[in-house]
C-alpha positions in Angstrom: 0.1 0.2 0.2 3.0 2.3 0.8 4.4 1.6 -2.7 1.0 2.3 -4.2 0.4 5.7 -2.6 4.2 7.0 -3.4 3.3 5.9 -7.0 0.3 7.8 -6.8 1.9 11.0 -5.9 4.6 10.3 -8.6 1.9 10.0 -11.0 0.2 13.3 -9.7 3.4 15.4 -9.6 4.2 13.7 -13.3 1.1 15.2 -14.7 0.4 18.6 -13.2 -1.9 20.1 -15.5 -4.2 17.2 -14.9 -3.7 17.3 -11.4 -4.5 21.0 -11.4 -7.6 20.7 -13.5 -9.3 17.6 -11.2 -7.8 19.5 -7.9 -10.0 22.7 -8.7 -12.9 20.5 -9.7 -12.9 18.2 -6.5 -12.1 21.2 -4.2 -14.8 23.3 -5.4 -17.7 20.7 -5.2 -16.5 19.2 -1.6 -16.1 22.9 -0.9 -19.6 24.0 -1.3 -20.7 20.5 0.5 -18.9 21.4 3.7 -20.2 24.9 3.8 -23.5 23.7 3.2 -23.1 21.1 5.8 -21.1 23.4 8.3 -24.4 25.4 8.0 -26.9 22.5 8.8 -24.7 21.3 11.3 -25.1 24.5 13.3 -28.3 24.7 12.6 -29.7 21.4 13.2 -26.8 19.0 14.4 -25.0 20.7 16.5 -25.9 19.8 20.6 -27.2 22.7 22.5 -23.7 24.3 24.8 -26.1 23.4 27.9 -25.6 20.5 30.0 -27.6 17.4 29.4 -29.6 19.1 26.8 -31.0 16.0 25.9 -33.3 16.3 29.0 -34.6 20.4 28.0 -37.8 20.7 26.7 -39.5 24.0 25.2 -43.0 24.8 26.5 -45.3 26.1 24.0 -49.0 27.7 24.3 -51.3 25.9 22.0 -54.2 27.7 20.7 -56.3 26.5 17.9 -56.8 30.4 16.8 -53.0 31.2 16.4 -51.4 29.9 13.3 -48.1 28.3 14.9 -46.7 27.5 18.6 -46.8 30.5 20.5 -44.9 31.5 23.9 -46.6 31.7 27.1 -48.0 34.9 29.5 -45.9 35.8 32.5 -48.6 34.4 35.1 -49.1 30.8 33.6 -45.7 30.5 33.8 -45.3 31.3 37.2 -48.5 28.4 37.5 -46.8 25.9 35.2 -43.5 26.2 37.0 -45.6 26.0 40.6 -47.8 23.0 39.8 -45.5 20.7 37.9 -44.1 17.4 39.5 -42.5 16.3 36.0 -39.4 19.2 36.1 -36.4 19.7 38.5 -36.6 23.5 36.9 -38.6 25.7 35.0 -37.0 28.8 33.1 -38.4 31.4 31.1 -36.5 34.4 28.7 -37.4 36.9 26.5 -35.8 38.9 24.2 -35.7 42.7 24.7 -33.8 45.2 23.0 -32.3 47.9 24.9 -29.9 50.8 24.5 -26.6 51.0 25.9 -25.0 54.2 26.9 -21.3 54.7 26.9 -19.9 58.3 26.7 -22.1 60.3 24.4 -23.1 57.7 22.3 -26.1 55.0 22.9 -25.7 51.8 21.4 -28.5 49.5 20.7 -27.7 46.2 22.2 -30.2 42.8 22.4 -30.6 41.3 25.8 -32.6 38.9 27.5 -34.8 39.0 30.1 -34.7 35.5 31.8 -35.7 33.8 34.9 -33.4 33.9 38.4 -32.7 30.0 37.6 -32.0 30.5 34.1 -28.5 29.7 34.1 -28.8 27.4 37.0 -31.3 24.9 34.9 -29.3 25.1 32.2 -26.1 24.1 33.7 -24.2 26.6 32.0 -21.4 27.8 33.9 -20.2 31.9 33.7 -16.2 31.7 32.9 -15.5 34.5 34.6 -17.7 35.7 37.5 -20.8 34.3 38.2 -24.9 33.8 37.5 -27.7 35.3 38.9 -28.7 34.6 42.5 -32.4 33.1 43.4 -33.0 36.4 45.3 -32.0 38.5 42.5 -35.2 37.8 40.5 -37.6 38.4 43.6 -38.1 42.2 43.7 -39.1 44.0 41.3 -36.4 46.4 39.8 -34.3 45.5 43.1 -31.4 43.9 41.5 -30.0 45.7 38.4 -27.1 42.5 37.2 -26.1 41.5 34.3 -24.1 38.7 32.6 -22.7 39.2 29.3 -22.4 37.3 26.2 -18.9 36.4 25.9 -18.3 37.9 22.1 -19.7 41.1 24.0 -17.6 40.9 26.4 -14.7 41.0 24.1 -16.5 43.9 22.3 -16.3 45.5 25.5 -12.6 44.7 25.9 -12.1 41.9 27.5 -11.5 42.9 30.7 -11.5 40.3 33.7 -12.3 43.3 35.9 -15.1 44.4 34.1 -17.0 42.1 37.1 -18.1 44.6 39.6 -18.3 47.5 37.3 -21.2 49.5 36.0 -22.9 49.6 32.9 -25.9 51.8 31.6 -28.9 50.5 30.0 -31.9 52.3 29.3 -30.3 55.3 31.1 -30.1 52.7 34.1 -27.1 51.4 36.2 -26.5 47.9 36.1 -23.8 45.9 37.6 -21.9 43.3 35.8 -21.8 40.1 37.4 -20.5 37.5 35.1 -19.5 36.6 31.5 -20.7 33.6 29.6 -19.0 30.7 28.4 -17.9 31.6 24.7 -20.0 28.7 23.1 -23.0 29.9 25.0 -25.5 31.9 23.0 -28.7 30.7 24.5 -31.2 28.4 23.5 -32.4 29.5 20.2 -29.6 29.1 17.4 -29.2 31.9 15.1 -30.1 34.7 17.7 -27.4 35.8 20.2 -27.9 38.3 23.0 -25.4 40.8 24.2 -26.3 40.1 27.6 -28.8 38.8 30.0 -30.6 40.7 33.4 -32.7 39.0 35.6 -37.0 38.8 34.8 -37.0 41.2 37.9 -35.8 44.0 36.1 -38.5 44.4 33.1 -39.7 47.6 34.6 -36.4 49.0 33.5 -35.4 47.0 30.6 -39.0 47.5 29.0 -40.0 50.7 30.5 -44.2 51.2 30.0 -44.7 47.3 29.6 -45.5 46.2 33.0 -49.4 45.3 31.5 -47.5 42.4 29.2 -46.5 41.0 32.7 -49.9 41.5 34.6 -51.8 40.2 32.0 -52.3 36.2 31.2 -53.4 36.7 27.7 -49.9 38.2 26.8 -48.2 35.5 24.9 -44.4 36.8 25.4 -42.1 34.2 27.4 -40.5 31.0 26.1 -40.6 28.3 28.9 -37.5 25.7 29.0 -37.9 23.1 31.5 -35.6 20.1 32.5 -36.9 16.7 32.7 -36.7 14.5 35.7 -35.1 11.3 35.5 -37.7 8.7 34.1 -39.6 11.5 32.8 -40.6 11.3 29.0 -41.9 14.3 26.9 -45.3 12.9 26.6 -45.5 12.1 30.4 -44.8 15.4 31.0 -46.9 16.9 28.3 -49.9 15.0 29.3 -49.4 16.8 33.2 -49.0 20.2 31.9 -51.9 19.5 30.1 -54.3 19.1 32.9 -52.5 21.9 34.3 -53.5 24.2 31.6 -57.3 22.4 31.9 -57.0 23.9 35.5 -56.4 27.4 34.0 -58.9 27.6 31.7 -61.5 26.3 34.3 -60.0 29.0 36.6 -59.9 31.9 34.3 -61.5 31.2 31.2 -62.0 34.6 30.0 -58.3 34.7 29.2 -57.6 30.9 29.0 -60.4 29.8 27.0 -59.3 26.9 24.7 -55.5 27.0 25.4 -53.4 24.3 26.1 -49.6 23.6 25.9 -47.3 21.5 23.4 -43.7 20.0 24.6 -40.8 19.9 22.2 -37.7 18.6 22.6 -35.2 21.6 23.0 -32.8 20.1 20.4 -35.8 20.0 18.2 -36.7 23.5 18.6 -33.5 25.3 18.8 -33.8 26.3 15.3 -37.5 26.9 14.6 -37.5 30.3 15.7 -35.4 31.7 12.6 -38.4 31.3 10.3 -41.5 32.3 12.0 -45.1 30.5 11.9 -43.3 27.8 9.6 -41.9 24.9 12.5 -40.2 23.1 9.5 -39.2 25.6 7.4 -35.5 25.6 8.4 -35.3 21.3 7.7 -36.8 21.5 4.7 -34.6 24.4 3.7 -31.3 22.5 4.5 -32.8 19.7 2.9 -32.8 21.6 -0.5 -29.6 23.0 0.4 -28.1 19.5 0.4 -29.8 18.0 -2.7 -27.9 20.9 -4.6 -24.8 20.5 -3.0 -24.9 16.5 -3.9 -26.1 17.6 -7.4 -22.6 19.9 -7.4 -20.7 16.9 -6.0 -21.8 14.6 -8.9 -21.0 16.7 -11.1 -17.8 17.4 -10.0 -17.4 13.6 -10.3 -18.5 12.9 -13.5 -16.0 15.5 -14.7 -12.8 14.2 -12.8 -13.9 10.8 -14.2 -13.9 11.5 -17.6 -10.8 13.1 -17.0 -9.4 9.9 -15.6 -10.9 8.0 -18.6 -9.2 10.3 -20.8 -5.8 9.7 -18.9 -6.4 6.6 -19.0 -5.7 5.9 -22.6 -2.2 7.3 -22.5 -1.6 4.4 -19.8 -2.6 1.7 -21.9 0.8 0.5 -22.5 1.7 0.8 -19.2 -0.9 -1.4 -17.9 -0.6 -3.5 -20.8 3.3 -4.0 -19.2 2.4 -4.8 -16.0 -0.2 -7.3 -17.4 2.4 -9.0 -19.3 4.8 -8.7 -15.7 1.8 -10.7 -13.9 0.3 -8.2 -11.9 -3.8 -9.3 -11.6 -6.1 -7.5 -12.1 -7.3 -6.7 -8.9 -4.0 -5.5 -8.1 -4.4 -2.8 -11.5 -7.8 -1.6 -10.2 -6.1 -1.0 -6.4 -3.5 1.1 -7.9 -5.9 3.3 -9.8 -8.3 3.6 -6.8 -5.2 4.8 -4.8 -4.6 7.2 -7.0 -8.2 8.6 -7.3 -8.5 8.5 -3.6 -5.3 10.5 -3.1 -6.6 13.2 -5.6 -9.6 13.1 -3.8 -8.2 13.7 -0.6 -5.9 16.6 -1.9 -8.9 17.9 -3.0 -11.0 17.6 0.0 -8.3 19.5 2.3 -8.7 22.4 -0.9 -12.7 22.4 -0.1 -12.0 22.6 3.4 -9.9 25.8 3.1 -12.5 27.2 0.5 -15.3 26.2 3.2 -14.0 28.7 5.8 -14.7 31.6 3.1 -17.9 30.0 1.2 -19.6 30.0 4.7 -19.1 33.8 5.1 -20.1 34.1 1.6 -23.3 32.4 2.4 -24.3 34.6 5.6 -23.7 37.5 4.0 -26.5 36.9 1.3 -28.9 36.6 4.4 -31.5 39.4 4.2 -31.2 42.2 7.0 -33.2 41.3 9.8 -33.9 43.3 12.9 -31.9 41.3 15.2 -29.0 39.9 13.5 -28.7 36.4 12.7 -25.8 35.0 14.2 -24.4 31.7 12.9 -20.7 30.0 13.1 -20.7 27.7 10.1 -17.1 27.0 10.8 -16.3 23.6 10.1 -16.2 21.6 13.5 -15.0 17.9 14.3 -18.4 16.1 12.8 -17.7 18.8 9.7 -14.3 17.7 8.7 -14.9 14.0 9.6 -17.7 14.2 7.0 -16.1 16.4 4.6 -13.2 13.8 4.7 -15.7 10.6 4.0 -17.2 12.7 1.6 -13.6 12.7 0.0 -13.0 9.3 0.0 -16.4 8.4 -1.1 -15.9 11.0 -4.3 -12.6 9.4 -5.0 -14.0 5.8 -5.1 -17.1 7.2 -7.2 -15.1 9.1 -9.9 -12.0 6.2 -9.6 -13.7 3.1 -9.9 -15.3 3.2 -13.2 -11.6 4.3 -14.8 -10.1 1.8 -12.9 -12.4 -1.2 -13.7 -12.5 0.0 -17.4 -8.5 0.5 -17.4 -8.1 -2.8 -15.2 -9.6 -5.0 -18.1 -7.1 -8.0 -18.6 -7.8 -7.8 -22.5 -6.0 -4.9 -23.8 -5.6 -6.1 -27.3 -9.4 -6.1 -27.6 -9.6 -2.7 -26.2 -6.8 -1.3 -28.6 -9.1 -3.2 -31.2 -12.4 -1.5 -30.0 -10.4 2.2 -30.0 -9.1 1.7 -33.6 -12.7 0.8 -34.7 -14.4 3.6 -32.8 -11.5 5.9 -34.2 -12.9 4.8 -37.9 -16.4 5.6 -37.1 -17.9 2.4 -35.4 -21.3 2.6 -34.0 -20.5 1.0 -30.6 -18.6 4.0 -29.5 -22.4 5.8 -28.7 -22.5 3.6 -25.9 -19.0 4.1 -24.2 -18.1 4.9 -20.5 -17.3 8.5 -21.1 -20.5 9.4 -23.2 -22.4 8.0 -20.3 -21.0 10.1 -18.1 -21.3 13.0 -20.5 -24.9 12.4 -20.5 -25.0 11.6 -16.6 -23.3 15.3 -16.2 -25.6 16.7 -18.7 -28.6 15.2 -16.5 -27.9 16.5 -13.2 -26.8 19.8 -14.8 -30.1 20.0 -16.3 -31.7 19.2 -13.0 -29.6 22.0 -11.4 -31.0 24.6 -13.8 -34.6 23.3 -13.8 -34.4 23.8 -10.0 -32.7 27.5 -10.3 -35.1 28.5 -12.8 -38.3 27.6 -10.5 -36.4 29.2 -7.9 -36.1 32.4 -9.7 -39.5 32.3 -11.1 -40.4 31.7 -7.8 -38.2 35.0 -6.4 -39.8 37.2 -9.4 -43.6 36.3 -8.6 -42.9 37.1 -5.0 -41.1 40.3 -6.0 -44.4 41.1 -8.3 -46.4 40.5 -5.2 -48.3 44.0 -4.6 -47.4 44.4 -0.8 -50.1 47.1 -0.8 -47.5 50.2 0.3 -44.5 51.6 -1.7 -41.4 50.0 -2.0 -39.1 52.4 -3.6 -37.5 55.5 -2.3 -38.7 54.4 1.4 -35.7 55.0 4.0 -36.4 53.0 7.2 -35.1 54.6 10.3 -35.8 53.2 13.8 -36.3 55.5 16.9 -36.9 54.4 20.4 -36.1 56.9 22.9 -37.0 54.8 25.8 -33.7 52.6 25.0 -31.9 56.0 26.0 -34.0 56.0 29.6 -37.0 58.5 28.6 -40.3 58.0 30.1 -43.1 57.5 27.4 -44.3 61.2 27.8 -40.6 62.5 27.2 -40.0 59.7 24.4 -43.4 60.8 22.9 -41.8 64.4 22.3 -38.1 63.3 21.5 -39.5 61.1 18.5 -41.5 64.3 17.1 -38.8 66.2 17.6 -36.7 63.8 15.8 -39.4 63.6 12.6 -39.7 67.4 12.3 -35.9 67.8 12.1 -36.0 65.2 9.5 -39.1 66.7 7.5 -36.9 70.0 7.6 -34.4 67.9 5.4 -35.0 69.4 1.4 -34.2 65.9 0.2 -37.0 64.0 2.2 -40.4 64.2 0.6 -42.3 63.2 4.0 -41.7 61.1 7.3 -44.1 59.7 9.7 -44.0 57.3 12.5 -45.4 53.6 12.8 -44.7 51.5 15.6 -43.5 48.4 13.3 -42.8 47.9 9.9 -45.1 45.8 7.8 -43.4 42.5 5.9 -40.8 42.6 9.4 -40.5 41.0 12.4 -42.2 42.0 15.4 -45.6 43.7 15.6 -48.0 43.8 18.0 -51.0 41.8 18.1 -54.1 42.1 19.7 -58.0 40.2 20.7 -60.4 42.4 18.4 -64.3 42.0 19.8 -66.9 43.8 17.7 -69.5 45.8 19.2 -72.7 43.7 20.3 -70.2 40.2 20.6 -69.9 38.9 23.5 -66.6 39.0 25.0 -66.8 35.7 26.5 -67.5 33.6 23.7 -64.4 32.3 21.7 -66.1 32.6 18.6 -66.3 36.5 18.7 -62.3 36.6 19.4 -59.8 37.2 16.2 -56.3 38.3 16.6 -55.5 41.5 14.5 -52.0 43.4 13.7 -52.3 46.4 15.0 -50.1 49.5 14.1 -50.0 53.1 15.9 -49.0 55.5 13.3 -48.7 59.6 12.7 -51.7 61.0 10.8 -49.6 61.1 7.6 -48.4 57.6 8.0 -51.1 56.2 5.0 -49.6 59.2 2.9 -45.5 58.2 3.5 -46.5 54.6 2.7 -48.8 55.4 -0.2 -51.4 52.7 1.3 -54.6 53.6 -0.7 -57.7 54.5 1.2 -61.0 53.0 0.0 -63.1 55.0 2.3 -63.5 57.1 5.2 -61.0 59.5 6.3 -57.5 59.3 7.1 -56.2 60.4 10.9 -55.9 64.1 11.2 -53.7 66.3 14.2 -56.7 65.8 16.5 -56.9 62.6 16.6 -53.5 62.3 18.2 -54.8 65.0 21.3 -55.2 64.1 24.9 -58.7 63.9 25.0 -60.0 63.2 21.2 -62.6 60.2 20.7 -60.9 56.7 19.9 -60.8 56.1 16.2 -59.2 53.3 13.9 -58.4 53.1 10.4 -58.8 49.2 9.4 -58.0 47.4 6.5 -60.6 45.9 3.5 -59.9 41.9 4.7 -61.0 43.1 8.6 -64.2 45.0 7.0 -65.3 42.2 5.4 -64.8 40.0 8.1 -66.3 41.8 10.6 -69.2 43.3 8.9 -69.8 41.5 5.6 -71.9 42.9 3.4 -72.1 46.5 5.4 -70.3 49.4 5.4 -67.9 49.2 8.3 -67.3 52.9 8.4 -68.7 54.4 12.1 -68.7 50.5 13.5 -67.3 50.1 17.0 -65.0 47.6 18.1 -62.5 47.0 21.1 -59.5 45.0 22.0 -60.1 42.3 24.7 -61.1 43.9 28.0 -60.0 47.9 26.5 -61.1 51.2 25.4 -63.6 50.9 22.4 -62.6 52.3 18.7 -64.5 53.4 16.0 -64.0 52.8 12.3 -63.2 56.1 10.6 -61.3 54.9 7.4 -61.1 51.3 5.3 -58.0 51.0 3.1 -56.9 48.8 0.8 -54.3 45.4 2.4 -51.2 45.5 2.9 -48.8 42.4 3.6 -48.2 42.8 7.1 -45.9 39.9 8.2 -43.5 38.1 6.0 
């Protein structure tokens, strides 16, 4: 075998042109596959960086009136944590954008509000300092402490002495008590908070958001539990469904028809990347693997054809070997050794390319309000798969040429080639032609898939979203992240908008509390006038957007009938009015004119409908 390897290297050095072309084909094919597998490994296969992740489950609210698994309210979480006997512990968390002030500059950072037992439950030990103590999540706004993400800590200078120092978040002073391990970014793959703060600090972290923690209908918390030894997910779900039925009986007005669903944390870790589509990540990963596999097959066919062409120049060598007593198996082994060596060298090049391709693929992701954080760099698992693919590829593209060249009757082979050179019909189904046909077939498959993708992409672009998409600039303003109260924050926002409007390059500028086709937004239960608030059939969820009067003109959202908002509608003592879209008008008041009708949010004030707009695409 050693002699075969040495001879394989000599042959590769002897034909540098062939070796370089084959190397590039293999490196590109394996590089693409390694990059794709690196991303899939990050999303689906790499274990959560927590202790005994197989014991962790995500607890979702199940509501038949919602399209997907939903978070849980704070008050229901408290009851689930208190009344279950299947978990050793239950923790909750929710994302919270914050403003961190350093000197005269306020930076937008992404934090997480977590229950005090969060790090203990996940068995995550900070590399510097400590996690949260139990009493730091008991007193509202009583313990302003924070644990930093390792990457964010490095961004701040990676000073171990930061423990005990003060950082300013939303205008309030927080004490840094720990730094998380470099591998830990939470239990949601793709989104990495910059820091964690206790749930009890939500009054400082989410100014004006007290109502969300006081309402059982406010679905905002993700819940994670650790199963007790011997307890299965189905057993835990059965007990929590019992608790949910009790909560429905105790609070029928807010928990009507709501139950729970449990999913393994390992299975649920990447579902948050594509909201409202639980299997999207797996489906996209499968498509990427198929495409990458097709590219690798094309590369193998290319190299196989190169080896077949090269084999014609080595027939005399093979004939001499056979004449000297070498068996067919010996010839095949030598040629397979050469192809595997070539594939391994190409595989090493592919691994190097994978580090570059991974960053390129991530750069192609669309912009999101929260940056997607993935680490596609190959780990031991990816490197192992890459080397296995290299060996497998070497066998695939080397086996057919090896068997073809190793045939014992080379005299007959030469006669067949002479006949083929003279135009014989038997050459139509030669091995090289079959490989070319395979290449064309796989390439056609990729071209058809790409064409269908482009068609779908163009169709998506051609959809009228209901608002303007050209010459539209987006500016995010949230003065609350700089520590302003609600009244002062509104004044600052209005001042900023007025200054923007004074810019001669700006035609108009207005405010909305969320952007259509973006993440986030707010949904509320809408109940039309005259309906029974306790009847579940009367409750429908609707996306709401609080805007300034000129919002519809700036966004070019067409009005069907009625009127738009005016400056008087925003004053303190003005009547509560709303503009709805055509879909809501037809849903609530079919066959009637919705103008003048009233509706209310669940247990909230009543609004009068004063305008109806064309439908717009609210969520992506």
